[in-house]
A tleap script that builds the chain and sets N, CA, C and O, in Angstrom:
source leaprc.protein.ff14SB
mol = sequence {
  NMET THR PRO LEU HIE LEU ALA VAL ILE THR
  LYS HIE SER SER LEU VAL ARG GLN LEU VAL
  THR ASN GLY ALA SER ARG VAL LEU LEU ASP
  ARG ASN GLY GLN THR ALA VAL HIE LEU ALA
  CYS GLU HIE SER SER LEU GLU CYS LEU GLN
  SER LEU LEU ALA SER GLY GLN GLU ARG ILE
  ASP LEU GLU ILE ARG ASN TYR ASP GLY TYR
  THR PRO LEU HIE VAL ALA ILE ASN SER ARG
  ASN LYS GLY ILE ALA THR HIE LEU LEU ASP
  GLN GLY ALA ASP VAL ASP ALA VAL ASP ILE
  LYS SER GLY ARG THR PRO LEU VAL HIE ALA
  ALA GLU SER ASN TYR MET ASP MET VAL ASN
  LEU LEU LEU GLU VAL LYS VAL TYR GLN CHIE
}
set mol.1.N position { 0.832 -0.951 0.144 }
set mol.1.CA position { 0.427 -0.037 -0.472 }
set mol.1.C position { 1.025 1.205 0.012 }
set mol.1.O position { 1.706 1.531 0.983 }
set mol.2.N position { 0.488 1.825 -1.090 }
set mol.2.CA position { 1.364 3.792 -0.653 }
set mol.2.C position { 0.548 4.261 -0.449 }
set mol.2.O position { -0.666 4.124 -0.597 }
set mol.3.N position { 1.672 5.355 0.212 }
set mol.3.CA position { 1.123 6.628 1.053 }
set mol.3.C position { -0.274 7.137 0.276 }
set mol.3.O position { -1.363 7.150 0.851 }
set mol.4.N position { -0.081 7.557 -1.119 }
set mol.4.CA position { -1.693 7.612 -1.727 }
set mol.4.C position { -2.930 6.849 -1.588 }
set mol.4.O position { -4.079 7.291 -1.604 }
set mol.5.N position { -2.413 5.254 -1.407 }
set mol.5.CA position { -3.495 4.535 -1.225 }
set mol.5.C position { -4.030 5.047 0.091 }
set mol.5.O position { -5.222 5.341 0.179 }
set mol.6.N position { -3.331 5.151 0.969 }
set mol.6.CA position { -3.216 5.317 2.733 }
set mol.6.C position { -4.163 7.076 2.636 }
set mol.6.O position { -4.912 7.156 3.610 }
set mol.7.N position { -4.226 8.055 1.940 }
set mol.7.CA position { -4.774 9.235 2.274 }
set mol.7.C position { -6.352 9.301 1.515 }
set mol.7.O position { -7.255 10.111 1.723 }
set mol.8.N position { -6.312 8.161 0.586 }
set mol.8.CA position { -7.510 7.936 0.014 }
set mol.8.C position { -8.128 7.063 0.927 }
set mol.8.O position { -9.318 7.321 1.108 }
set mol.9.N position { -7.708 6.170 1.517 }
set mol.9.CA position { -8.701 5.420 2.545 }
set mol.9.C position { -9.268 5.972 3.482 }
set mol.9.O position { -10.411 5.820 3.912 }
set mol.10.N position { -8.083 6.922 3.951 }
set mol.10.CA position { -8.764 7.808 5.186 }
set mol.10.C position { -9.123 9.058 4.687 }
set mol.10.O position { -9.008 10.008 5.461 }
set mol.11.N position { -9.565 9.275 3.472 }
set mol.11.CA position { -10.519 10.829 3.221 }
set mol.11.C position { -9.913 11.846 3.349 }
set mol.11.O position { -10.280 12.891 3.886 }
set mol.12.N position { -8.772 11.546 2.771 }
set mol.12.CA position { -7.755 13.131 3.101 }
set mol.12.C position { -7.521 13.809 1.577 }
set mol.12.O position { -6.368 14.051 1.219 }
set mol.13.N position { -8.212 13.989 1.042 }
set mol.13.CA position { -8.706 14.751 -0.237 }
set mol.13.C position { -7.188 15.699 -0.585 }
set mol.13.O position { -6.364 15.628 -1.497 }
set mol.14.N position { -7.306 16.495 0.513 }
set mol.14.CA position { -6.127 17.815 0.377 }
set mol.14.C position { -4.671 16.747 0.367 }
set mol.14.O position { -3.789 16.991 -0.455 }
set mol.15.N position { -4.552 15.824 1.131 }
set mol.15.CA position { -3.259 15.236 0.691 }
set mol.15.C position { -3.227 14.436 -0.460 }
set mol.15.O position { -2.160 14.400 -1.072 }
set mol.16.N position { -4.290 13.711 -0.928 }
set mol.16.CA position { -4.154 12.908 -1.836 }
set mol.16.C position { -4.225 14.193 -2.851 }
set mol.16.O position { -3.581 13.722 -3.788 }
set mol.17.N position { -4.517 15.239 -3.181 }
set mol.17.CA position { -4.230 16.246 -4.138 }
set mol.17.C position { -2.439 16.803 -3.869 }
set mol.17.O position { -1.736 17.039 -4.852 }
set mol.18.N position { -2.051 16.909 -2.852 }
set mol.18.CA position { -0.591 17.364 -2.893 }
set mol.18.C position { 0.106 16.083 -2.961 }
set mol.18.O position { 1.222 16.164 -3.473 }
set mol.19.N position { -0.277 14.868 -2.562 }
set mol.19.CA position { 0.716 13.483 -3.306 }
set mol.19.C position { 0.692 13.746 -4.685 }
set mol.19.O position { 1.688 14.164 -5.274 }
set mol.20.N position { -0.426 13.519 -5.260 }
set mol.20.CA position { -0.568 13.648 -7.055 }
set mol.20.C position { 0.366 14.651 -7.503 }
set mol.20.O position { 1.407 14.421 -8.119 }
set mol.21.N position { -0.107 15.860 -7.129 }
set mol.21.CA position { 0.862 16.597 -7.355 }
set mol.21.C position { 2.058 16.674 -7.610 }
set mol.21.O position { 2.495 17.228 -8.618 }
set mol.22.N position { 2.854 16.051 -6.608 }
set mol.22.CA position { 3.906 15.977 -6.290 }
set mol.22.C position { 4.296 14.785 -6.551 }
set mol.22.O position { 5.024 14.265 -5.705 }
set mol.23.N position { 3.912 13.923 -7.885 }
set mol.23.CA position { 4.083 12.852 -8.776 }
set mol.23.C position { 4.085 11.530 -8.154 }
set mol.23.O position { 4.840 10.599 -8.433 }
set mol.24.N position { 2.968 11.556 -7.103 }
set mol.24.CA position { 2.622 10.006 -6.778 }
set mol.24.C position { 1.727 9.194 -7.807 }
set mol.24.O position { 0.689 9.753 -8.160 }
set mol.25.N position { 1.960 8.163 -8.236 }
set mol.25.CA position { 1.492 7.221 -8.869 }
set mol.25.C position { 0.194 6.894 -8.723 }
set mol.25.O position { -0.006 6.156 -7.758 }
set mol.26.N position { -0.999 7.267 -9.510 }
set mol.26.CA position { -2.192 7.242 -9.331 }
set mol.26.C position { -2.590 5.736 -10.012 }
set mol.26.O position { -3.752 5.376 -9.821 }
set mol.27.N position { -1.789 4.914 -10.722 }
set mol.27.CA position { -1.991 3.422 -11.103 }
set mol.27.C position { -1.370 2.424 -10.207 }
set mol.27.O position { -1.567 1.231 -10.440 }
set mol.28.N position { -0.467 2.877 -8.969 }
set mol.28.CA position { -0.285 1.858 -8.848 }
set mol.28.C position { -1.155 0.676 -7.922 }
set mol.28.O position { -2.129 1.148 -7.335 }
set mol.29.N position { -0.967 -0.486 -7.768 }
set mol.29.CA position { -2.296 -1.230 -7.462 }
set mol.29.C position { -1.427 -1.963 -6.089 }
set mol.29.O position { -0.263 -2.336 -5.950 }
set mol.30.N position { -2.819 -1.947 -5.049 }
set mol.30.CA position { -2.619 -2.320 -3.391 }
set mol.30.C position { -2.196 -3.853 -4.043 }
set mol.30.O position { -1.787 -4.118 -5.174 }
set mol.31.N position { -2.492 -4.866 -2.725 }
set mol.31.CA position { -2.213 -6.021 -2.962 }
set mol.31.C position { -4.015 -7.104 -2.742 }
set mol.31.O position { -4.261 -8.100 -2.061 }
set mol.32.N position { -5.055 -6.115 -3.854 }
set mol.32.CA position { -6.098 -6.645 -4.079 }
set mol.32.C position { -6.198 -6.327 -5.533 }
set mol.32.O position { -7.199 -6.706 -6.141 }
set mol.33.N position { -5.363 -5.742 -6.078 }
set mol.33.CA position { -5.307 -5.119 -7.600 }
set mol.33.C position { -5.987 -4.258 -7.658 }
set mol.33.O position { -6.712 -4.273 -8.653 }
set mol.34.N position { -6.160 -3.045 -6.684 }
set mol.34.CA position { -6.963 -1.898 -6.590 }
set mol.34.C position { -6.064 -0.601 -6.435 }
set mol.34.O position { -5.215 -0.320 -5.589 }
set mol.35.N position { -6.580 0.154 -7.635 }
set mol.35.CA position { -5.672 1.337 -7.936 }
set mol.35.C position { -6.448 2.593 -7.086 }
set mol.35.O position { -7.654 2.392 -6.940 }
set mol.36.N position { -5.933 3.845 -6.512 }
set mol.36.CA position { -6.410 4.606 -5.730 }
set mol.36.C position { -7.994 5.324 -5.913 }
set mol.36.O position { -8.791 5.816 -5.114 }
set mol.37.N position { -7.991 5.132 -7.211 }
set mol.37.CA position { -9.433 5.378 -7.833 }
set mol.37.C position { -10.423 4.241 -7.285 }
set mol.37.O position { -11.471 4.495 -6.692 }
set mol.38.N position { -9.999 3.094 -7.532 }
set mol.38.CA position { -10.640 2.031 -7.100 }
set mol.38.C position { -11.035 2.341 -5.109 }
set mol.38.O position { -12.049 2.550 -4.443 }
set mol.39.N position { -10.226 2.263 -4.961 }
set mol.39.CA position { -10.207 2.421 -3.334 }
set mol.39.C position { -11.373 3.826 -2.856 }
set mol.39.O position { -12.312 3.833 -2.060 }
set mol.40.N position { -10.787 4.941 -3.761 }
set mol.40.CA position { -11.638 6.038 -3.158 }
set mol.40.C position { -13.316 5.781 -3.624 }
set mol.40.O position { -14.042 6.373 -2.824 }
set mol.41.N position { -14.020 5.136 -4.583 }
set mol.41.CA position { -14.883 4.447 -4.848 }
set mol.41.C position { -15.340 3.618 -3.762 }
set mol.41.O position { -16.238 4.191 -3.145 }
set mol.42.N position { -15.025 2.358 -3.249 }
set mol.42.CA position { -14.876 1.588 -2.150 }
set mol.42.C position { -15.062 2.107 -1.051 }
set mol.42.O position { -15.895 1.613 -0.290 }
set mol.43.N position { -14.392 3.138 -0.726 }
set mol.43.CA position { -14.317 3.857 0.327 }
set mol.43.C position { -15.548 5.202 0.242 }
set mol.43.O position { -15.693 5.976 1.188 }
set mol.44.N position { -16.010 5.260 -0.486 }
set mol.44.CA position { -17.232 6.380 -1.158 }
set mol.44.C position { -16.522 7.793 -0.490 }
set mol.44.O position { -17.108 8.375 0.423 }
set mol.45.N position { -15.528 8.175 -0.893 }
set mol.45.CA position { -14.746 9.277 -1.037 }
set mol.45.C position { -14.726 10.219 -2.095 }
set mol.45.O position { -13.662 10.359 -2.700 }
set mol.46.N position { -15.788 10.940 -2.451 }
set mol.46.CA position { -15.643 11.832 -3.800 }
set mol.46.C position { -14.824 12.800 -4.157 }
set mol.46.O position { -14.357 13.070 -5.263 }
set mol.47.N position { -14.632 13.500 -2.718 }
set mol.47.CA position { -13.727 14.438 -2.727 }
set mol.47.C position { -12.018 13.774 -3.288 }
set mol.47.O position { -11.067 14.247 -3.909 }
set mol.48.N position { -12.353 12.426 -2.636 }
set mol.48.CA position { -10.663 12.056 -3.092 }
set mol.48.C position { -10.912 11.643 -4.565 }
set mol.48.O position { -9.958 11.791 -5.329 }
set mol.49.N position { -12.112 11.125 -5.083 }
set mol.49.CA position { -12.066 10.349 -6.259 }
set mol.49.C position { -11.814 11.770 -7.375 }
set mol.49.O position { -11.035 11.655 -8.321 }
set mol.50.N position { -12.604 13.135 -7.106 }
set mol.50.CA position { -12.422 14.244 -7.739 }
set mol.50.C position { -10.952 14.872 -7.569 }
set mol.50.O position { -10.597 15.657 -8.448 }
set mol.51.N position { -9.990 14.569 -6.421 }
set mol.51.CA position { -8.702 15.012 -6.830 }
set mol.51.C position { -7.775 14.232 -7.448 }
set mol.51.O position { -6.763 14.680 -7.987 }
set mol.52.N position { -8.154 12.791 -7.380 }
set mol.52.CA position { -7.147 11.982 -8.157 }
set mol.52.C position { -7.920 11.876 -10.173 }
set mol.52.O position { -7.325 11.210 -11.020 }
set mol.53.N position { -8.762 12.380 -10.384 }
set mol.53.CA position { -9.259 12.410 -11.507 }
set mol.53.C position { -8.589 13.969 -12.237 }
set mol.53.O position { -7.983 14.193 -13.285 }
set mol.54.N position { -9.038 14.817 -11.125 }
set mol.54.CA position { -8.453 16.360 -12.047 }
set mol.54.C position { -6.977 16.545 -11.852 }
set mol.54.O position { -6.558 17.536 -12.450 }
set mol.55.N position { -6.275 16.022 -11.335 }
set mol.55.CA position { -4.910 16.365 -11.206 }
set mol.55.C position { -3.885 15.078 -11.569 }
set mol.55.O position { -4.326 13.930 -11.519 }
set mol.56.N position { -2.431 15.363 -11.952 }
set mol.56.CA position { -1.496 14.068 -12.302 }
set mol.56.C position { -1.019 14.620 -13.592 }
set mol.56.O position { -1.326 15.629 -14.227 }
set mol.57.N position { -0.056 13.518 -13.816 }
set mol.57.CA position { 0.813 13.840 -15.091 }
set mol.57.C position { -0.009 12.549 -16.208 }
set mol.57.O position { -0.415 12.745 -17.353 }
set mol.58.N position { -0.053 11.439 -15.529 }
set mol.58.CA position { -0.239 10.120 -16.030 }
set mol.58.C position { -1.990 9.926 -16.154 }
set mol.58.O position { -2.917 10.145 -15.374 }
set mol.59.N position { -1.910 9.476 -17.352 }
set mol.59.CA position { -3.618 9.462 -17.945 }
set mol.59.C position { -4.366 8.256 -17.072 }
set mol.59.O position { -3.675 7.252 -16.894 }
set mol.60.N position { -5.464 8.255 -16.613 }
set mol.60.CA position { -6.247 7.460 -15.583 }
set mol.60.C position { -7.320 6.364 -16.501 }
set mol.60.O position { -8.457 6.454 -16.964 }
set mol.61.N position { -6.464 5.526 -16.467 }
set mol.61.CA position { -7.534 4.578 -17.283 }
set mol.61.C position { -9.111 4.148 -16.358 }
set mol.61.O position { -9.086 3.443 -15.349 }
set mol.62.N position { -9.880 4.496 -16.710 }
set mol.62.CA position { -11.009 4.355 -15.770 }
set mol.62.C position { -11.790 3.039 -15.806 }
set mol.62.O position { -12.748 2.804 -15.069 }
set mol.63.N position { -11.173 1.985 -16.963 }
set mol.63.CA position { -11.498 0.447 -16.942 }
set mol.63.C position { -10.874 -0.342 -16.514 }
set mol.63.O position { -11.136 -1.543 -16.588 }
set mol.64.N position { -9.432 0.381 -15.699 }
set mol.64.CA position { -8.851 -0.833 -15.050 }
set mol.64.C position { -9.456 -2.057 -14.459 }
set mol.64.O position { -10.466 -1.716 -13.843 }
set mol.65.N position { -9.351 -2.740 -14.423 }
set mol.65.CA position { -9.769 -3.831 -13.488 }
set mol.65.C position { -8.831 -4.321 -11.960 }
set mol.65.O position { -7.607 -4.201 -11.903 }
set mol.66.N position { -9.336 -4.652 -11.270 }
set mol.66.CA position { -8.732 -4.849 -10.058 }
set mol.66.C position { -8.763 -6.237 -10.144 }
set mol.66.O position { -9.289 -6.801 -11.103 }
set mol.67.N position { -8.029 -7.078 -8.845 }
set mol.67.CA position { -8.075 -8.334 -9.008 }
set mol.67.C position { -9.425 -9.337 -8.709 }
set mol.67.O position { -9.429 -10.543 -8.461 }
set mol.68.N position { -10.508 -8.438 -8.817 }
set mol.68.CA position { -12.114 -9.412 -8.626 }
set mol.68.C position { -12.833 -9.292 -10.478 }
set mol.68.O position { -13.801 -9.736 -11.094 }
set mol.69.N position { -11.629 -8.406 -10.750 }
set mol.69.CA position { -12.069 -8.077 -12.597 }
set mol.69.C position { -13.448 -7.018 -12.468 }
set mol.69.O position { -14.479 -7.100 -13.135 }
set mol.70.N position { -13.097 -5.920 -11.307 }
set mol.70.CA position { -14.000 -4.823 -11.547 }
set mol.70.C position { -13.229 -3.650 -11.827 }
set mol.70.O position { -12.116 -3.367 -11.384 }
set mol.71.N position { -14.079 -2.887 -12.751 }
set mol.71.CA position { -14.089 -1.241 -13.173 }
set mol.71.C position { -14.016 -0.549 -11.663 }
set mol.71.O position { -14.553 -1.218 -10.780 }
set mol.72.N position { -13.466 0.604 -11.295 }
set mol.72.CA position { -14.168 1.589 -10.513 }
set mol.72.C position { -15.437 1.866 -10.764 }
set mol.72.O position { -16.059 2.280 -9.786 }
set mol.73.N position { -16.147 1.754 -11.967 }
set mol.73.CA position { -17.398 1.796 -11.922 }
set mol.73.C position { -18.214 0.602 -10.967 }
set mol.73.O position { -19.137 0.747 -10.165 }
set mol.74.N position { -17.640 -0.354 -11.305 }
set mol.74.CA position { -18.443 -1.712 -10.481 }
set mol.74.C position { -17.960 -1.719 -9.273 }
set mol.74.O position { -18.218 -2.806 -8.758 }
set mol.75.N position { -17.377 -1.025 -8.561 }
set mol.75.CA position { -17.110 -0.877 -7.285 }
set mol.75.C position { -18.147 -0.107 -6.650 }
set mol.75.O position { -18.872 -0.589 -5.780 }
set mol.76.N position { -18.274 1.600 -7.246 }
set mol.76.CA position { -18.828 2.082 -7.204 }
set mol.76.C position { -20.346 1.713 -7.154 }
set mol.76.O position { -21.092 2.391 -6.449 }
set mol.77.N position { -20.707 0.924 -7.697 }
set mol.77.CA position { -21.670 0.044 -8.042 }
set mol.77.C position { -22.435 -0.650 -6.653 }
set mol.77.O position { -23.566 -0.619 -6.169 }
set mol.78.N position { -21.103 -1.297 -6.316 }
set mol.78.CA position { -21.256 -2.401 -5.365 }
set mol.78.C position { -21.415 -1.726 -3.980 }
set mol.78.O position { -22.127 -2.133 -3.062 }
set mol.79.N position { -20.339 -0.220 -3.990 }
set mol.79.CA position { -20.541 0.532 -2.738 }
set mol.79.C position { -21.793 1.007 -2.859 }
set mol.79.O position { -21.973 1.571 -1.779 }
set mol.80.N position { -22.599 1.108 -3.387 }
set mol.80.CA position { -23.830 1.605 -3.756 }
set mol.80.C position { -23.716 3.097 -3.442 }
set mol.80.O position { -24.471 3.668 -2.655 }
set mol.81.N position { -22.759 3.668 -4.085 }
set mol.81.CA position { -22.587 5.053 -4.434 }
set mol.81.C position { -22.957 5.644 -5.662 }
set mol.81.O position { -22.432 5.556 -6.772 }
set mol.82.N position { -24.121 6.369 -5.206 }
set mol.82.CA position { -24.890 7.057 -7.004 }
set mol.82.C position { -24.181 8.172 -7.159 }
set mol.82.O position { -24.068 8.604 -8.306 }
set mol.83.N position { -23.473 8.973 -5.922 }
set mol.83.CA position { -22.451 10.074 -6.461 }
set mol.83.C position { -21.344 9.955 -7.002 }
set mol.83.O position { -20.831 10.737 -7.803 }
set mol.84.N position { -20.783 8.656 -6.461 }
set mol.84.CA position { -19.180 8.421 -7.414 }
set mol.84.C position { -19.773 7.748 -8.548 }
set mol.84.O position { -19.444 8.412 -9.531 }
set mol.85.N position { -20.296 7.023 -8.816 }
set mol.85.CA position { -20.883 6.578 -10.071 }
set mol.85.C position { -21.253 7.253 -11.071 }
set mol.85.O position { -21.004 6.986 -12.246 }
set mol.86.N position { -22.150 8.584 -10.470 }
set mol.86.CA position { -22.338 9.561 -11.764 }
set mol.86.C position { -20.970 10.162 -11.950 }
set mol.86.O position { -20.742 10.216 -13.158 }
set mol.87.N position { -20.184 10.534 -11.393 }
set mol.87.CA position { -19.139 11.234 -11.508 }
set mol.87.C position { -18.401 10.471 -12.115 }
set mol.87.O position { -18.392 11.110 -13.166 }
set mol.88.N position { -17.576 9.362 -12.380 }
set mol.88.CA position { -17.049 8.769 -13.069 }
set mol.88.C position { -17.890 8.225 -14.469 }
set mol.88.O position { -17.215 7.701 -15.355 }
set mol.89.N position { -19.337 8.356 -14.646 }
set mol.89.CA position { -19.761 8.250 -15.769 }
set mol.89.C position { -19.544 9.776 -16.422 }
set mol.89.O position { -19.455 9.902 -17.644 }
set mol.90.N position { -19.487 10.611 -15.767 }
set mol.90.CA position { -19.466 12.086 -16.571 }
set mol.90.C position { -17.817 12.168 -16.820 }
set mol.90.O position { -17.344 13.171 -17.355 }
set mol.91.N position { -16.869 10.929 -16.352 }
set mol.91.CA position { -15.577 11.227 -16.646 }
set mol.91.C position { -15.451 10.470 -17.706 }
set mol.91.O position { -14.324 10.623 -18.177 }
set mol.92.N position { -16.031 9.786 -18.251 }
set mol.92.CA position { -15.862 8.326 -19.097 }
set mol.92.C position { -16.209 7.288 -19.228 }
set mol.92.O position { -16.349 6.630 -20.259 }
set mol.93.N position { -16.407 7.006 -18.063 }
set mol.93.CA position { -16.748 5.567 -17.905 }
set mol.93.C position { -17.339 4.867 -18.473 }
set mol.93.O position { -18.547 5.103 -18.487 }
set mol.94.N position { -17.006 4.044 -18.991 }
set mol.94.CA position { -17.950 2.827 -19.681 }
set mol.94.C position { -18.971 2.302 -18.940 }
set mol.94.O position { -18.647 1.664 -17.938 }
set mol.95.N position { -20.333 2.445 -19.248 }
set mol.95.CA position { -21.764 2.026 -18.727 }
set mol.95.C position { -21.817 0.293 -19.110 }
set mol.95.O position { -22.457 -0.523 -18.446 }
set mol.96.N position { -21.026 -0.020 -20.278 }
set mol.96.CA position { -21.165 -1.552 -20.660 }
set mol.96.C position { -19.815 -2.266 -20.936 }
set mol.96.O position { -19.366 -2.930 -21.871 }
set mol.97.N position { -19.216 -1.724 -19.359 }
set mol.97.CA position { -17.847 -2.660 -19.078 }
set mol.97.C position { -18.323 -3.842 -18.347 }
set mol.97.O position { -19.312 -4.057 -17.646 }
set mol.98.N position { -17.339 -4.527 -18.718 }
set mol.98.CA position { -17.845 -6.233 -18.176 }
set mol.98.C position { -16.676 -6.347 -16.973 }
set mol.98.O position { -15.526 -5.929 -17.108 }
set mol.99.N position { -17.233 -7.032 -15.708 }
set mol.99.CA position { -15.981 -7.589 -15.048 }
set mol.99.C position { -15.500 -8.480 -15.553 }
set mol.99.O position { -16.217 -9.028 -16.390 }
set mol.100.N position { -14.138 -9.064 -15.339 }
set mol.100.CA position { -13.540 -9.726 -16.447 }
set mol.100.C position { -13.881 -11.075 -15.587 }
set mol.100.O position { -13.322 -11.971 -16.220 }
set mol.101.N position { -14.532 -11.658 -14.444 }
set mol.101.CA position { -14.870 -12.965 -14.020 }
set mol.101.C position { -16.097 -13.283 -14.337 }
set mol.101.O position { -16.183 -14.451 -14.717 }
set mol.102.N position { -17.205 -12.628 -14.329 }
set mol.102.CA position { -18.797 -13.398 -14.508 }
set mol.102.C position { -19.080 -12.458 -16.016 }
set mol.102.O position { -20.147 -12.827 -16.507 }
set mol.103.N position { -18.538 -11.576 -16.688 }
set mol.103.CA position { -18.886 -10.806 -17.488 }
set mol.103.C position { -20.010 -10.030 -17.119 }
set mol.103.O position { -20.845 -10.035 -18.023 }
set mol.104.N position { -20.350 -9.360 -16.124 }
set mol.104.CA position { -21.445 -8.650 -15.954 }
set mol.104.C position { -21.182 -7.176 -15.775 }
set mol.104.O position { -20.219 -6.600 -15.268 }
set mol.105.N position { -22.262 -6.727 -16.310 }
set mol.105.CA position { -22.011 -4.808 -16.445 }
set mol.105.C position { -22.566 -4.266 -15.119 }
set mol.105.O position { -23.366 -4.868 -14.402 }
set mol.106.N position { -22.054 -3.080 -14.889 }
set mol.106.CA position { -22.512 -2.487 -13.636 }
set mol.106.C position { -24.118 -2.594 -13.861 }
set mol.106.O position { -24.804 -2.891 -12.882 }
set mol.107.N position { -24.648 -2.396 -14.927 }
set mol.107.CA position { -26.159 -2.300 -14.678 }
set mol.107.C position { -26.875 -3.853 -13.946 }
set mol.107.O position { -27.794 -3.987 -13.138 }
set mol.108.N position { -26.151 -4.695 -14.518 }
set mol.108.CA position { -26.336 -6.376 -14.344 }
set mol.108.C position { -26.019 -5.934 -12.324 }
set mol.108.O position { -26.872 -5.796 -11.447 }
set mol.109.N position { -24.699 -5.842 -12.232 }
set mol.109.CA position { -24.802 -5.798 -10.609 }
set mol.109.C position { -25.825 -5.183 -9.916 }
set mol.109.O position { -26.473 -5.625 -8.968 }
set mol.110.N position { -25.954 -3.497 -10.811 }
set mol.110.CA position { -27.079 -2.966 -9.476 }
set mol.110.C position { -28.543 -3.738 -9.840 }
set mol.110.O position { -29.487 -3.617 -9.059 }
set mol.111.N position { -28.630 -4.295 -10.702 }
set mol.111.CA position { -30.118 -4.702 -10.779 }
set mol.111.C position { -30.020 -6.026 -10.025 }
set mol.111.O position { -31.122 -6.287 -9.545 }
set mol.112.N position { -28.931 -7.139 -9.690 }
set mol.112.CA position { -28.838 -7.716 -8.688 }
set mol.112.C position { -28.840 -7.697 -7.371 }
set mol.112.O position { -29.240 -8.637 -6.683 }
set mol.113.N position { -28.429 -6.712 -6.970 }
set mol.113.CA position { -28.295 -5.783 -5.717 }
set mol.113.C position { -29.277 -5.187 -5.340 }
set mol.113.O position { -29.252 -4.755 -4.188 }
set mol.114.N position { -30.849 -4.886 -6.437 }
set mol.114.CA position { -31.944 -4.224 -6.070 }
set mol.114.C position { -31.626 -3.076 -5.504 }
set mol.114.O position { -32.099 -2.675 -4.441 }
set mol.115.N position { -30.500 -2.276 -6.449 }
set mol.115.CA position { -30.417 -0.681 -5.940 }
set mol.115.C position { -30.669 -0.038 -7.447 }
set mol.115.O position { -29.966 0.181 -8.434 }
set mol.116.N position { -32.213 0.164 -7.039 }
set mol.116.CA position { -32.750 0.580 -8.180 }
set mol.116.C position { -32.397 1.980 -8.846 }
set mol.116.O position { -32.280 2.098 -10.066 }
set mol.117.N position { -32.220 3.139 -7.859 }
set mol.117.CA position { -31.441 4.345 -8.381 }
set mol.117.C position { -30.324 4.188 -8.819 }
set mol.117.O position { -29.976 5.180 -9.459 }
set mol.118.N position { -29.455 3.280 -8.778 }
set mol.118.CA position { -28.253 2.902 -9.383 }
set mol.118.C position { -29.069 2.321 -11.171 }
set mol.118.O position { -28.629 2.694 -12.259 }
set mol.119.N position { -29.825 1.731 -11.052 }
set mol.119.CA position { -30.756 0.988 -12.154 }
set mol.119.C position { -30.977 1.934 -13.053 }
set mol.119.O position { -30.757 1.802 -14.257 }
set mol.120.N position { -31.519 3.152 -12.392 }
set mol.120.CA position { -32.288 4.086 -13.417 }
set mol.120.C position { -30.987 4.721 -13.911 }
set mol.120.O position { -30.839 4.837 -15.127 }
set mol.121.N position { -30.055 5.131 -13.098 }
set mol.121.CA position { -29.201 6.321 -13.756 }
set mol.121.C position { -28.346 5.555 -15.171 }
set mol.121.O position { -28.102 6.065 -16.264 }
set mol.122.N position { -28.017 4.146 -14.661 }
set mol.122.CA position { -27.271 3.653 -15.884 }
set mol.122.C position { -27.995 3.195 -16.857 }
set mol.122.O position { -27.330 2.835 -17.828 }
set mol.123.N position { -29.421 3.049 -16.968 }
set mol.123.CA position { -30.209 2.868 -18.028 }
set mol.123.C position { -30.142 4.577 -18.683 }
set mol.123.O position { -29.494 4.842 -19.695 }
set mol.124.N position { -30.796 5.442 -18.032 }
set mol.124.CA position { -30.382 6.673 -18.634 }
set mol.124.C position { -29.376 7.009 -19.247 }
set mol.124.O position { -29.288 7.674 -20.280 }
set mol.125.N position { -28.588 6.551 -18.615 }
set mol.125.CA position { -27.006 6.700 -19.252 }
set mol.125.C position { -26.776 6.127 -20.393 }
set mol.125.O position { -26.155 6.760 -21.247 }
set mol.126.N position { -27.103 5.165 -20.584 }
set mol.126.CA position { -27.165 3.947 -21.965 }
set mol.126.C position { -28.155 4.629 -23.047 }
set mol.126.O position { -28.153 4.463 -24.267 }
set mol.127.N position { -29.015 5.460 -22.245 }
set mol.127.CA position { -30.367 5.927 -23.610 }
set mol.127.C position { -29.696 6.758 -23.939 }
set mol.127.O position { -29.404 6.657 -25.131 }
set mol.128.N position { -29.164 7.802 -23.321 }
set mol.128.CA position { -28.902 8.899 -23.996 }
set mol.128.C position { -27.218 8.610 -24.667 }
set mol.128.O position { -26.420 9.424 -25.131 }
set mol.129.N position { -27.137 7.517 -24.534 }
set mol.129.CA position { -25.403 7.233 -25.053 }
set mol.129.C position { -25.886 7.037 -26.623 }
set mol.129.O position { -25.413 7.582 -27.620 }
set mol.130.N position { -27.113 5.970 -26.521 }
set mol.130.CA position { -27.360 5.449 -28.023 }
set mol.130.C position { -28.239 6.040 -28.695 }
set mol.130.O position { -28.474 5.688 -29.851 }
savepdb mol mol.pdb
quit
């Protein structure tokens, strides 16, 4: 685990911003294959996610999978955080991305969890994109 991972887990968005500005890698994986973006989604920290996506020199791949096969959007869905999911979608996360273990999309994850607010959000995005 890196200092950036710890800053995200403890929800210190100003420290996240400072670390990234000073060159901390946003793409390094923790022991579960999670990037700092995955962790911001898991720990429901919209401010940290915004700091991660707004700064730094390296491009953030929002389709990167953790060791469970989930993108950050899958993690946000499974964490039941609509605000974070919305921000990821606004930043270009793929609403149709499949997890690499079961082939399920974020919409399927939301429906299986009976999280209807998220189902509606994902359906709106799909309709808007097509």
